[in-house]
C-alpha positions as CSV (number, residue, x, y, z in Angstrom):
1,M,-53.3,-3.8,-8.6
2,R,-51.8,-3.7,-5.2
3,Y,-48.4,-4.9,-6.4
4,P,-46.9,-6.2,-9.7
5,P,-47.1,-9.9,-10.3
6,R,-43.4,-10.2,-10.7
7,L,-43.0,-9.2,-7.0
8,A,-44.8,-12.3,-6.0
9,H,-42.5,-14.4,-8.2
10,L,-39.4,-12.9,-6.6
11,A,-40.6,-12.5,-3.0
12,T,-41.9,-15.9,-2.4
13,T,-43.1,-17.2,0.9
14,R,-39.8,-19.0,1.5
15,V,-37.8,-15.8,0.7
16,L,-39.9,-13.6,2.9
17,A,-39.8,-16.2,5.8
18,A,-36.0,-16.3,5.5
19,K,-35.8,-12.5,5.8
20,L,-38.1,-12.4,8.9
21,V,-36.5,-15.4,10.8
22,P,-34.1,-13.4,13.0
23,G,-36.8,-11.2,14.5
24,F,-39.4,-13.9,14.7
25,A,-37.0,-16.2,16.5
26,Q,-36.0,-13.5,18.9
27,A,-39.7,-12.5,19.6
28,H,-40.7,-16.2,20.2
29,G,-37.5,-17.6,21.8
30,L,-37.4,-20.2,19.1
31,D,-34.5,-21.6,17.0
32,D,-34.2,-20.5,13.4
33,E,-35.5,-23.7,11.9
34,E,-38.8,-23.7,13.9
35,S,-39.2,-20.0,13.2
36,R,-38.8,-20.6,9.5
37,E,-41.3,-23.4,9.5
38,R,-43.9,-21.3,11.4
39,L,-43.3,-18.3,9.1
40,E,-43.7,-20.4,6.0
41,R,-47.0,-21.9,7.4
42,G,-48.3,-18.5,8.4
43,L,-47.4,-16.5,5.3
44,Q,-50.1,-18.0,3.1
45,G,-53.2,-16.6,1.5
46,A,-54.5,-13.2,2.5
47,L,-51.7,-12.5,4.9
48,L,-49.1,-13.0,2.2
49,E,-51.1,-10.8,-0.2
50,D,-51.3,-8.1,2.4
51,L,-47.6,-8.3,3.2
52,L,-46.6,-8.1,-0.4
53,A,-48.9,-5.0,-0.8
54,A,-47.4,-3.4,2.3
55,M,-43.9,-4.1,1.1
56,W,-44.7,-2.6,-2.3
57,R,-46.2,0.5,-0.7
58,A,-43.0,0.9,1.4
59,L,-40.9,0.6,-1.8
60,E,-43.0,3.3,-3.5
61,E,-42.6,5.6,-0.5
62,K,-38.8,5.2,-0.3
63,S,-38.2,7.0,-3.5
64,K,-39.5,10.4,-4.8
65,R,-39.0,9.1,-8.4
66,F,-40.1,5.6,-8.0
67,D,-39.5,3.3,-11.0
68,A,-41.3,-0.1,-10.7
69,D,-39.2,-1.9,-13.3
70,R,-35.9,-0.6,-11.8
71,T,-37.1,-1.6,-8.3
72,L,-38.0,-5.1,-9.4
73,E,-34.7,-5.5,-11.1
74,K,-32.9,-4.4,-7.9
75,I,-34.9,-7.0,-5.9
76,F,-33.9,-9.6,-8.5
77,E,-30.2,-8.7,-8.2
78,T,-30.4,-8.8,-4.4
79,L,-32.0,-12.3,-4.4
80,K,-30.0,-13.7,-7.4
81,E,-27.1,-15.3,-5.6
82,R,-28.6,-16.2,-2.2
83,P,-32.4,-15.8,-2.1
84,Y,-32.8,-17.6,1.2
85,R,-30.1,-15.7,3.1
86,Q,-31.5,-14.6,6.5
87,G,-32.3,-11.0,7.0
88,R,-30.7,-8.8,9.6
89,K,-32.0,-9.0,13.1
90,A,-34.7,-6.3,13.5
91,E,-35.7,-4.7,16.7
92,V,-39.0,-6.3,17.7
93,T,-41.3,-3.4,18.4
94,P,-44.8,-3.8,19.7
95,S,-46.2,-3.4,16.2
96,L,-43.8,-6.0,14.7
97,A,-44.7,-8.3,17.5
98,A,-48.4,-7.9,16.7
99,F,-47.6,-8.8,13.1
100,F,-45.8,-11.9,14.3
101,V,-48.9,-12.8,16.3
102,S,-50.9,-12.5,13.1
103,V,-48.5,-15.0,11.5
104,D,-49.0,-17.3,14.5
105,I,-52.8,-17.1,14.1
106,A,-52.5,-17.9,10.4
107,A,-50.1,-20.8,11.1
108,G,-52.5,-22.1,13.8
109,T,-49.9,-21.8,16.6
110,A,-51.5,-18.9,18.5
111,G,-53.5,-19.4,21.7
112,D,-57.1,-18.3,22.2
113,S,-56.0,-15.3,24.3
114,A,-53.9,-14.0,21.4
115,R,-56.7,-14.5,19.0
116,R,-59.1,-12.6,21.2
117,L,-56.6,-9.8,21.7
118,M,-56.0,-9.5,17.9
119,E,-59.8,-9.4,17.3
120,S,-60.2,-6.3,19.4
121,D,-60.1,-2.8,17.9
122,A,-56.7,-2.2,19.5
123,G,-55.4,-5.5,18.3
124,R,-56.5,-4.8,14.7
125,T,-54.9,-1.4,14.8
126,R,-51.7,-2.8,16.1
127,A,-51.7,-5.6,13.5
128,E,-52.2,-3.0,10.7
129,A,-49.2,-1.0,12.0
130,G,-47.2,-4.2,12.3
131,L,-48.0,-5.2,8.7
132,A,-46.8,-1.8,7.5
133,E,-43.6,-2.2,9.6
134,A,-42.9,-5.7,8.3
135,G,-43.4,-4.3,4.8
136,R,-40.8,-1.6,5.4
137,L,-38.4,-4.1,6.9
138,L,-38.8,-6.4,3.9
139,A,-38.5,-3.5,1.4
140,T,-35.1,-2.6,3.0
141,E,-34.0,-6.3,3.1
142,L,-34.9,-7.0,-0.5
143,T,-33.2,-3.8,-1.9
144,R,-30.0,-3.7,0.1
145,G,-28.0,-5.4,-2.7
146,P,-26.1,-8.7,-2.9
């Protein structure tokens, strides 16, 4: 199991999109609403599964004495009052930008040149690094408390 089922119930597509909106909007020069819509369209299927797994790995790595139940409870407490509150604006690194391009591809908004770039070995490597970075960002956002 890549992550516990409860994580997917807490960290829904809508929740994750809300946390990623500031960085995505900055990287694309879009308003928050358009960014949220693109993120929600792109964070489906395999990309969502991979993102949840990356986030869970980041959560496990944050603590020497990791406790899954306690971590899930902390995420629940963080999201309880305002689950769709936007995350903090993150610095858009090349890796995070590559993850955002992966979201664009999944949402059907990326151009052919972006698709070809992401299909190259360098693009796949950068996308994997971006997925891990997005996982760390979300791990921090979902455990920072209410």
